[in-house]
MARMI-402965 format. One record per residue (C-alpha): residue in three letters; x, y, z. Coordinates in steps of 0.001 Angstrom, whole numbers, padded with zeros to 6 digits, always signed. Example, Ala and Ser with C-alpha at 12.3 -4.5 7.8 and 13.67 -1.06 7.14 Angstrom:
// residues 2
ALA+012300-004500+007800;SER+013670-001060+007140;
This chain:
// residues 351
MET-018955+010457+010995;THR-020582+007467+011701;THR-019202+005834+014907;LEU-019955+001956+015216;ALA-018891-000809+018052;PRO-016141-002704+017190;ARG-017437-006316+016165;GLU-017253-009315+018095;PRO-013952-011151+017194;ARG-013486-014628+015850;THR-011067-015335+018567;THR-012097-013836+021959;ASN-008947-015145+023978;PRO-005900-015753+021085;GLY-003374-015905+023751;PRO-000186-013380+024643;PRO+000354-010901+022010;PRO+003722-011951+020160;PRO+006818-009770+021319;PHE+008250-006649+019344;ASP+011507-006792+017835;PRO+014176-005415+020489;GLU+015598-003147+018238;LEU+012208-001906+017327;ALA+010372-001491+020383;PRO+012132+001888+022009;ALA+010567+003432+018950;LEU+007234+002959+020083;ALA+006882+005570+023159;PRO+007938+008573+021029;LEU+005786+007264+017849;ALA+002606+006795+020156;GLU+003289+010900+020715;VAL+002267+011531+016941;LEU+000417+008354+016230;PRO-001405+006753+019038;PRO-002223+003132+018998;ALA-005714+003707+019288;ILE-006886+006395+017144;LEU-010913+007614+017370;PRO-012808+009130+014936;SER-012581+012587+017086;MET-008558+012224+016855;ILE-008436+012224+013196;SER-008083+015982+012342;SER-004924+016482+015033;VAL-003134+013531+013658;ARG-003471+014936+010260;HIS-001921+018254+011422;SER+000766+016345+012875;ILE+001361+014361+009833;ALA+001484+017450+007582;GLY+004009+019025+009486;GLN+006543+016162+008480;ARG+005532+016508+004743;PRO+009051+016207+002927;SER+009832+019359+000494;ASP+010936+019329-003192;GLU+014399+019427-002121;ASP+013938+016785+000174;LEU+012592+014405-002584;ALA+015153+015358-005050;ARG+017782+013933-003047;GLY+020388+016392-004358;GLY+019653+016585-007710;ALA+019265+013114-008364;ILE+015504+012947-008652;GLU+013379+014982-011425;LEU+010260+015625-009852;GLN+006969+016674-011850;GLU+003470+017059-010663;ARG+000448+016272-012775;ARG-002976+016940-012583;ILE-005193+014054-014885;PRO-008761+013934-015056;GLY-010402+012136-012252;PRO-013399+009704-012353;PRO-016536+010584-013985;GLY-018020+013997-011964;ALA-015082+014116-009385;PRO-012010+016290-009331;ASP-008549+016023-010994;VAL-006196+013483-009592;SER-002736+014602-008419;LEU+000114+012432-009630;LEU+003781+012878-008222;ILE+006142+011833-010780;CYS+009913+011226-009817;ARG+012372+009785-012235;PRO+016112+009316-012044;ARG+017565+012466-013835;THR+019928+010657-015752;VAL+017616+008105-017818;VAL+015675+009196-020511;THR+014573+005979-022302;PRO+011175+004369-021437;GLY+012088+002132-018480;PRO+010085+000352-015899;ALA+007395+001718-013362;VAL+005743+001648-009913;TYR+002519+002988-009713;PHE+002242+003739-005735;THR-000464+004512-003396;HIS+000287+006001+000022;GLY-001203+004743+003042;GLY-002794+006403+006004;GLY-005657+004214+007363;MET-008096+005677+004362;VAL-007913+008874+006746;LEU-004548+010274+006431;GLY-001565+011366+004252;ASP-000915+012365+000741;ASN+001390+011189-002137;ARG+004579+012265-000364;ASN+003838+010387+002626;LEU+006508+008037+003808;ILE+007906+007531+000123;GLY+011642+007410+001150;GLU+012014+003682+000305;MET+010249+004061-003058;LEU+012801+007242-004020;ASP+015369+004394-003053;TRP+013719+002363-006084;VAL+014109+005165-008035;GLN+017845+005372-007730;GLU+018915+001621-007392;LEU+016393+000120-009906;GLU+016137+003407-012183;VAL+012320+003233-012005;VAL+009609+005806-012725;LEU+007572+006330-009458;VAL+003957+007772-009598;SER+002919+008520-006291;VAL-001105+008935-006811;GLU-002914+011467-004213;TYR-006622+010064-003652;ARG-009572+011634-001472;LEU-009589+011108+002006;ALA-012577+009421+004317;PRO-014825+010278+005959;GLU-015114+013404+003858;HIS-015097+011051+000821;PRO-016010+007672+001591;TYR-016178+004583-000816;PRO-015991+004776-003726;ALA-013802+007733-003909;ALA-010277+006568-002927;ILE-010065+003458-005264;GLU-011714+005223-007909;ASP-009303+007789-007929;VAL-006635+004990-007493;TYR-007998+003364-010224;ALA-008404+006539-012709;GLY-004427+007407-012023;LEU-003396+003699-012790;VAL-005362+003917-016269;TRP-003750+007214-017286;VAL-000489+006014-016492;ALA-000852+002829-018723;ASP-002550+004883-021244;HIS-000032+007899-021489;ALA+003049+005413-021064;ALA+005149+007178-023783;ASP+004385+010657-022852;ILE+006095+009935-019238;ASP+009019+007599-020703;VAL+007505+004485-019091;ASP+007497+001019-020637;PRO+003837-000166-019969;ASP+004902-003702-019922;ARG+006691-003512-016998;LEU+004200-001245-014702;VAL+004290-002507-011197;VAL+001704-001178-008465;ALA+002464-000892-005093;GLY+001224+000835-001902;ALA+001380+000596+002126;SER-001145+000209+004859;ALA-004483+001502+003529;GLY-002530+001970+000009;GLY-001790-001420+000195;GLY-005557-002380+000012;LEU-006252+000002-002191;THR-003433-001570-004882;ALA-004943-005054-003834;ALA-008265-003371-005108;ALA-006872-001522-008177;THR-005573-004965-009415;LEU-008986-006545-009038;LEU-010567-003437-011055;ALA-007822-003844-013720;ARG-008900-007908-014173;ASP-012477-006968-013835;ARG-012625-003926-016214;ASN-010133-005230-018527;GLY-007968-002652-017579;PRO-004116-002135-017544;ARG-001958-005303-017968;LEU+000059-005232-014572;ALA+003475-006780-013881;GLY+003297-007293-010389;GLN+001588-006103-007259;LEU+003542-005117-003957;LEU+001651-004933-000775;ALA+003266-003737+002273;CYS+001076-004422+005375;PRO-001850-003886+003439;MET-005323-002948+005108;LEU-007525-005515+003254;ASP-010700-006263+005641;ASP-013264-004177+006950;ARG-014256-007073+009310;ASN-011536-006369+011676;ASP-012267-009471+013739;THR-009065-011695+013407;PRO-007081-013032+016409;SER-004323-010808+015897;GLY-006179-007830+015902;VAL-007429-008961+019448;GLN-003907-009630+020371;MET-002674-006543+019597;ALA-005309-004197+020844;GLY-004066-001039+022476;ARG-000433-002098+021177;GLY+001943-000854+018726;VAL+001019+001323+015735;TRP-002944+001498+014347;ASP-004460-001191+016527;ARG-008010-002521+016197;THR-009734+000685+017446;SER-008071+002422+014932;ASN-008891-000137+012477;ASP-012623+000531+012771;THR-012133+004266+012548;GLY-010408+004015+009264;TRP-012970+001348+007692;THR-016071+003356+009411;ALA-014813+006713+007490;LEU-014702+004714+004607;LEU-017728+002329+004729;GLY-019874+003966+007341;GLU-022898+001527+008656;ALA-021949-000757+005873;ARG-018412-001497+007435;GLY-018522-005447+008484;GLY-021624-006134+007329;PRO-022829-008517+004271;ASP-023058-006320+001209;VAL-018976-004694+001368;SER-017697-004579-001783;PRO-014307-006399-002694;TYR-013111-002905-004428;ALA-013465-001730-000660;ALA-011901-004498+001155;PRO-010460-007158-001180;ALA-010385-009585+001389;ARG-014140-010085+000538;ALA-013082-010824-003040;SER-014769-014382-003833;SER-011642-015210-006375;LEU-008272-014064-006504;ALA-007345-015619-009812;GLY-006230-014235-013244;LEU-004258-011619-010698;PRO-000559-010363-011218;PRO+002282-011669-009250;LEU+002269-010862-005565;PHE+004581-009635-003032;ILE+002996-009358+000429;ASP+004467-008668+003590;VAL+003409-008013+007592;GLY+004867-007835+010846;SER+003901-010516+013422;ALA+003061-007850+016018;GLU+000427-006263+014055;THR-003303-006001+013370;PHE-003301-006935+010062;ARG-000988-010269+010291;ASP-003788-012695+009981;GLU-005806-011201+007525;VAL-002672-011031+005237;VAL-001577-014701+006006;ALA-004963-015220+005078;TYR-004808-013288+001524;ALA-001725-014819+000465;SER-003231-018364+001152;ARG-006050-017795-000948;PHE-003772-016179-003759;TRP-002069-019820-003763;LEU-005128-021558-003678;ALA-006320-019399-007006;GLY-003178-020790-008603;GLY-001191-017446-007918;ASP+002205-016455-007985;ALA+002949-014846-004383;GLU+005632-014148-001915;LEU+004872-013662+001405;HIS+006911-012653+004682;VAL+005926-012403+008067;TRP+008335-010002+009732;PRO+008974-011536+013431;GLY+008652-008597+016236;GLY+007447-005927+013640;PHE+004772-003535+014437;HIS+002841-001973+011667;GLY+004947+000122+009255;PHE+007948-000381+011184;ASP+010491-000373+008238;ALA+009296+003360+007573;MET+009242+004371+011055;VAL+012621+002670+012044;PRO+014568+002224+008869;GLY+017755+001843+009931;ALA+016543-001295+012389;ALA+018133-004700+010885;LEU+014316-005918+010630;SER+013479-002960+008426;GLN+016659-002937+006175;ALA+015774-007067+005658;ALA+012325-006176+004789;ARG+013151-003421+002387;ALA+016188-005639+000935;ALA+013464-008654+000034;ARG+010843-006282-001617;LEU+013877-004698-003588;ARG+014836-008294-004639;TRP+011411-008728-005715;LEU+010715-005865-007580;ARG+014190-006349-009421;ARG+013059-009863-010401;VAL+009370-008841-011584;LEU+010677-005932-013330;GLN+013254-008021-015598;THR+010608-010664-016350;CYS+008405-010450-019037;SER+004609-009946-018303;GLY+003542-011785-021320;PRO+000990-014590-021665;ALA-000004-016544-018543;GLY+002846-018614-017455;CYS+005514-016694-019209;ARG+008474-016396-017212;CYS+010933-015434-019660;ARG+013954-013145-018617;ARG+014070-009372-020419;ALA+017562-008406-021475;PRO+019410-006093-018834;ARG+018768-002485-019318;GLU+022228-001500-020871;ALA+021548-004138-023797;ALA+018313-003090-024409;
């Protein structure tokens, strides 16, 4: 794959990095054995192999029979392979209910649709949502626009076949983490610009939004934590090749490039204070508000990239997950009707 030198950052001396949360910090050394802070292109294959060894089984995902699993292959983008969807539903609920369409992380180069979905399975049990986790083609073997077109094809299929999978199309939320967060943000832009599915909300956890990779937080966290600036260059270059960081990158590849964030569904977005993506996430939320959007932003103090998935028992991780759950519960009980409508839906048991 193409290898490009890192771009010159906007700030060459941003000051010392923020400290890691003391409960999270001890996890970094063992994590580095599987996921080093700085991943080079030559390391992608070995990291994929390490992650594949931790892939959960059907039994793991079913949680003792509480969750019913189904794998569907649906038509992909024109001329492309089929797209795999993992559908997880609460076994005891059969009426059409809310759905979360989830896109996994992995820096555009790693993972599959079973990757770190434990929190999303909690939503299935807590909120009785149908979870649809999409698998997309990875870079560098499949550069832009393969991944986002796969994600969008799956989203359109879910909206069009909502009745077939017992989903209420008016309560469809998109969610993603890391690279999946960036792809989710891009999918909402596509849905707006292509007059696609009407979405009740978007939840972006530590999203990968900006291929320019030149923020002060990126410089602060170089060589530290999880997914540093070198890893970020690796992921973006795998996706975009020599276009990475240049003037002609599409907002459907890097949502931070969007000229307008108006007309998008309500947003939940969060990030750790001690990670590469901090500043691009804060900038994205600020632009969302400036465009008149409804956004909830959290910057978790001392959190490294993906901290809540890596150390789910930590107090900060539990706080982050609780905040997402509260937002999701609120959005799924709120009408997704005309712009500005915030009427409350009846509880499920009264529906």
